[in-house]
N, C-alpha and C positions, 0 to 999 in steps of 0.2 A: 504494500500500500504506500509506503514511503517513496518507493521508486516511481510509482504512478503519480504521486503528488509532484515530485521534482521534475518528472518528464512533462507533466502538464504545465507547470509553471515555466519551464524552459521554453516550451512551445509558445505560450502566451507572451512571454517577454520578447521572443523573436518576432511575433506578429506586431507587437507595439513598435519595435525598433524599425521595422520596414513600413510602418504606417498602414499596415493591412487592417488593423483594428484600433479603436480608440481605447484609452485606459478605462473608461466607464463600461465599455462593452466587455472588456476583459474582466473587470470587477464583477459584473453581472454573471458572466460565465463561471467564474471561480465560485461565486456565491451559490449558484445553482448546483455546481458539482459538489460543494461541501454539503448542501442539504441532501442531495441524493445519496452521498456516501454515508451521511449520518443515519438516514433512514435504513440503508442496507445493514449498517452495524447494529442498529436497534432491532431490526427483524432477526438478525443472526443471534443476538443475545436472548431474545424472547424464545426462539426455537431451542436454544441450548438449555435455558432454564426449564422449559416445559418438558423436554426429554429427560433431564436429570430428575425433576420432581416425579415424573411417572416411573422412572427406573427405581426411585427410592420407595415407591408404593403409596405416595400421597395422592389424594383426590382433590379436585377443585371444590371450592365451597358451593358453587352452584350445583354440581353433581351430588354432593352430600345432601344439600337441602332438598333436591328433587327426590332422592332416594328416601329421605326421612318423611317427606310428604306422602310418598307411595306406601310406606310402611304404616303411617298413620291412617291412610285411606283404607288399608286392608284390615285395620283394627288392632294392630300391634302397637306397642310402645316404642318410639324411636330411642335408640341408644345414644346417649349424649357422650361425645368423646371427651375424655378427661385429659388433662395435660400430662405429658410423660414425666414431667418433673413435679413431684408432689412436695408440698411444703413439709418440712420436717416437723414432726409433732413434739420433738424434744425442745425443751426450753434452752435458750442460748446460755452457754456457760460463761460467766463473767470471769475474766482473768484476775487472779489475785496478785496484787503487787507484793513483791518480796519485802518482808519487814526486816529492816536492818536493826540489829541491836547495837546501840551506841555504847561504847565502853567509856565510862566516866573516869577521868583521871583524877586521882586524889591530889588536892592541892597540898604541896609541901610547905611547911612553915619554916 
């Protein structure tokens, strides 16, 4: 992608130098190219996230809600998904500070 960018910029600079295109036309072309590239990258990221999520066994919220509605329609109780991390029922243990015994020096007369 970096090579494409540099090649495109080199081409645009050459076109400006030979007065084939104006700077504003080049700016518009580069702007359009950046938008298209951004959309392509965004689409690729969305595809990767979706495939990874499916591979991990997760479902989309819409799919879950549709299935829960179907279960409710059939008369069963929908199972509510609980968080994988449950809050610990243990009380937090407070750290006890170490108590230093001070050694009192006897004053000598």
